[in-house]
C-alpha positions as CSV (number, residue, x, y, z in Angstrom):
1,M,39.5,26.2,39.8
2,S,39.1,24.4,36.4
3,S,41.6,21.9,35.1
4,P,43.5,22.5,32.0
5,E,41.5,19.7,30.4
6,S,38.0,21.3,31.4
7,E,39.0,24.9,30.3
8,Q,39.8,23.4,26.9
9,R,36.3,21.9,26.5
10,E,34.9,25.0,27.9
11,I,36.3,26.8,24.7
12,K,33.1,28.0,22.9
13,L,33.6,28.8,18.8
14,N,31.2,30.5,16.7
15,E,29.0,28.1,14.9
16,S,29.6,29.6,11.3
17,W,33.6,28.6,11.9
18,R,32.8,25.4,14.0
19,Q,31.2,23.8,11.0
20,L,34.1,24.8,8.7
21,L,36.6,23.9,11.0
22,Q,35.5,20.7,12.7
23,S,38.0,18.4,10.8
24,E,40.8,20.5,12.1
25,F,39.9,20.1,15.7
26,E,39.6,16.4,15.2
27,S,43.1,16.5,13.7
28,E,46.3,14.9,15.1
29,Y,48.1,18.2,14.9
30,M,45.6,19.9,17.2
31,E,45.5,17.0,19.6
32,Q,49.1,17.6,20.0
33,L,48.4,21.3,20.4
34,R,46.1,20.6,23.0
35,D,48.5,18.4,24.8
36,F,51.1,20.9,24.7
37,L,49.0,23.7,26.1
38,Q,47.8,21.2,28.8
39,Q,51.2,20.3,29.8
40,E,52.4,24.0,29.8
41,K,49.4,24.9,32.4
42,S,50.2,21.9,34.4
43,R,53.4,23.4,35.0
44,G,52.2,26.5,36.0
45,T,53.3,28.5,32.8
46,Q,51.2,31.6,32.4
47,I,49.6,31.5,28.8
48,Y,48.1,34.5,26.9
49,P,45.4,35.0,26.2
50,A,43.0,33.5,28.5
51,G,41.5,30.3,27.1
52,K,38.0,31.8,26.7
53,D,39.8,34.3,24.7
54,I,41.9,32.2,22.2
55,F,39.1,32.2,19.7
56,N,37.9,35.8,20.0
57,A,39.0,36.7,16.4
58,L,36.7,34.1,15.1
59,N,33.9,34.5,17.4
60,A,33.8,38.1,17.0
61,T,33.4,37.8,13.1
62,D,31.0,35.2,11.5
63,F,32.7,33.8,8.3
64,D,29.8,35.0,6.1
65,K,30.3,38.8,7.6
66,V,34.2,38.9,6.8
67,K,35.0,41.9,4.6
68,I,38.5,42.4,5.5
69,V,41.7,40.2,7.3
70,I,44.3,41.8,8.9
71,L,47.0,39.2,9.6
72,G,49.3,39.7,12.9
73,Q,51.8,37.2,14.2
74,D,51.3,36.1,17.8
75,P,49.5,37.6,20.9
76,Y,50.9,40.2,22.9
77,H,53.0,38.4,25.7
78,G,52.5,41.4,28.6
79,P,50.1,41.2,31.5
80,D,46.3,42.0,30.5
81,Q,47.3,42.9,26.9
82,A,46.2,40.0,24.6
83,H,42.4,39.2,24.0
84,G,42.5,37.4,20.9
85,L,42.4,40.0,18.3
86,C,45.6,40.9,16.5
87,F,47.1,44.6,17.3
88,S,44.2,44.9,20.1
89,V,44.7,45.3,23.7
90,K,42.3,44.9,26.3
91,E,40.4,48.1,27.9
92,G,42.4,50.2,30.2
93,V,45.8,48.6,28.8
94,R,48.3,51.4,27.4
95,V,48.4,51.3,23.5
96,P,51.3,49.5,22.3
97,P,54.1,51.2,19.8
98,S,52.6,49.3,16.8
99,L,49.1,50.2,17.5
100,K,50.1,53.7,18.1
101,N,51.6,53.8,14.4
102,I,48.4,52.2,12.8
103,Y,46.4,54.9,14.7
104,K,49.0,57.7,13.1
105,E,48.3,56.1,9.7
106,L,44.6,56.3,10.4
107,V,44.8,60.0,11.2
108,A,46.8,60.6,7.9
109,D,44.5,58.4,5.9
110,V,40.9,58.6,7.0
111,S,40.7,61.6,9.5
112,F,40.7,59.2,12.2
113,V,40.6,60.6,16.0
114,P,42.8,58.5,18.2
115,P,41.2,57.3,21.1
116,T,42.8,56.5,24.5
117,H,42.3,53.0,24.3
118,G,43.6,50.1,21.9
119,C,40.7,48.1,22.0
120,L,39.7,47.1,18.4
121,T,36.5,45.2,19.1
122,R,34.4,47.8,17.2
123,W,36.3,46.8,14.0
124,A,35.8,42.8,14.4
125,E,32.0,43.7,15.1
126,Q,31.8,45.3,11.4
127,G,33.6,42.5,9.5
128,V,37.5,43.0,10.0
129,L,39.1,39.8,11.0
130,L,42.0,40.4,13.3
131,L,43.7,37.1,12.8
132,N,47.1,36.0,14.6
133,A,49.0,33.3,12.8
134,V,49.7,31.9,16.3
135,L,46.8,32.2,18.8
136,T,48.6,31.6,22.1
137,V,51.9,32.7,23.7
138,E,53.9,32.1,27.0
139,A,54.0,35.3,29.4
140,G,56.9,37.4,28.6
141,N,58.4,35.2,26.0
142,A,57.3,36.3,22.5
143,A,56.9,33.7,19.7
144,S,57.2,30.9,22.2
145,H,54.1,29.1,20.8
146,Q,55.6,29.0,17.0
147,G,55.6,25.9,15.4
148,K,53.2,24.0,17.9
149,G,50.5,23.7,15.3
150,W,48.5,27.2,15.5
151,E,49.8,28.2,11.9
152,Q,48.4,25.1,10.1
153,F,45.2,26.0,11.9
154,T,44.9,29.7,10.9
155,D,46.4,28.7,7.4
156,R,43.2,26.8,7.0
157,V,41.2,29.7,8.1
158,V,42.8,32.1,5.2
159,E,42.4,29.0,2.9
160,L,38.7,28.7,3.6
161,L,38.4,32.6,3.2
162,N,40.3,32.8,0.0
163,S,38.3,29.7,-1.7
164,S,34.9,30.3,-0.3
165,R,34.7,33.8,-0.6
166,E,35.1,36.6,-3.1
167,G,35.9,40.2,-2.7
168,L,37.6,40.2,0.5
169,V,40.6,42.6,1.4
170,F,43.6,41.1,2.8
171,I,45.9,43.2,4.6
172,L,49.5,41.9,5.0
173,W,52.0,43.8,7.0
174,G,55.4,42.6,7.2
175,S,57.3,39.5,5.9
176,S,55.3,37.2,8.1
177,A,52.0,38.1,7.1
178,Q,52.9,38.3,3.3
179,K,54.3,34.7,3.4
180,K,51.0,33.6,5.1
181,G,48.9,35.3,2.6
182,A,50.9,33.7,-0.4
183,M,48.0,31.4,-1.0
184,I,45.3,34.1,-1.7
185,D,44.1,34.4,-5.1
186,H,44.7,38.1,-6.1
187,K,42.1,37.6,-8.8
188,K,39.5,37.2,-6.3
189,H,40.4,39.5,-3.8
190,L,42.4,42.7,-2.9
191,I,45.7,42.2,-1.3
192,L,47.4,45.1,0.2
193,K,51.2,44.8,1.4
194,S,53.6,47.0,3.2
195,V,56.1,46.7,6.0
196,H,55.2,46.2,9.6
197,P,53.8,49.2,11.7
198,S,56.4,48.2,14.4
199,P,58.7,51.4,15.1
200,L,61.6,49.3,13.8
201,S,59.9,49.5,10.1
202,A,56.9,52.0,10.0
203,S,58.9,54.7,8.5
204,R,60.2,52.5,5.7
205,G,56.4,52.2,4.0
206,F,53.9,51.7,6.5
207,F,53.3,55.4,7.0
208,G,51.5,56.5,3.7
209,N,50.2,53.0,2.5
210,H,46.6,54.3,2.5
211,H,45.5,50.8,3.3
212,F,42.4,51.6,5.2
213,S,40.9,54.1,2.5
214,K,41.9,51.5,-0.3
215,A,40.2,48.8,1.6
216,N,37.0,50.9,1.9
217,S,37.1,51.9,-1.9
218,Y,37.5,48.4,-2.6
219,L,34.6,47.3,-0.7
220,L,32.1,49.9,-2.1
221,S,33.0,49.1,-5.3
222,H,32.0,45.5,-4.7
223,G,28.6,46.8,-3.1
224,C,29.6,46.4,0.4
225,T,29.4,48.9,3.3
226,A,32.7,50.4,4.2
227,I,34.2,49.9,7.5
228,D,34.1,52.7,9.9
229,W,37.5,52.8,11.2
230,Q,36.7,55.7,13.9
231,L,36.9,53.9,17.4
232,P,34.8,55.0,20.3
233,Q,36.8,57.6,22.5
234,Q,36.2,55.6,25.6
235,T,35.8,52.0,26.0
236,K,32.8,50.3,28.2
237,A,35.0,50.1,31.2
């Protein structure tokens, strides 16, 4: 069984992102974050997602291939759910309520046919960066890793995209995502905002926001290929 230290060292990061984020990994806050995660693991705390999946959002979408950024909060904290992409769950896991509402809006907006799974990897492969503000969480304890350093790291990701790219779409659902997106230059990028797709708020403006078709229209107007939002009806499992 690998030690927490060896698991941390084994984490691989997409080279396009590593070059841009190297200074973050060498920073004091990241060292403190690594120490926190290692201490938690040494105490036997279950942390989601698995170490190999923590940077899945970045590994699935090269920096230069990002077209759309969807900002989430922190990973799902139930067994086998989180795999490093916001709003997405692993194959074979029941579709969570917020994602069900995302599917409902897709049906109304772009003639989407809901699959039986909640794995959004196909979007990431097309250039949709599915980025949570916080990249780890303690099992059964939502928001438990907030304020430990991840926010600073993911702020840097957003800053890099905002400053170094043009013509991106930033989709900000809920106040948390909108605060994180405050740094985005609306003259360079399209910013789409609404309430969160959670069942607690979706009926107050998420349904009917047409963010998926608006994002594609913007991409097409800027000479980019639109996203095929349709997901395979069955996953590879």
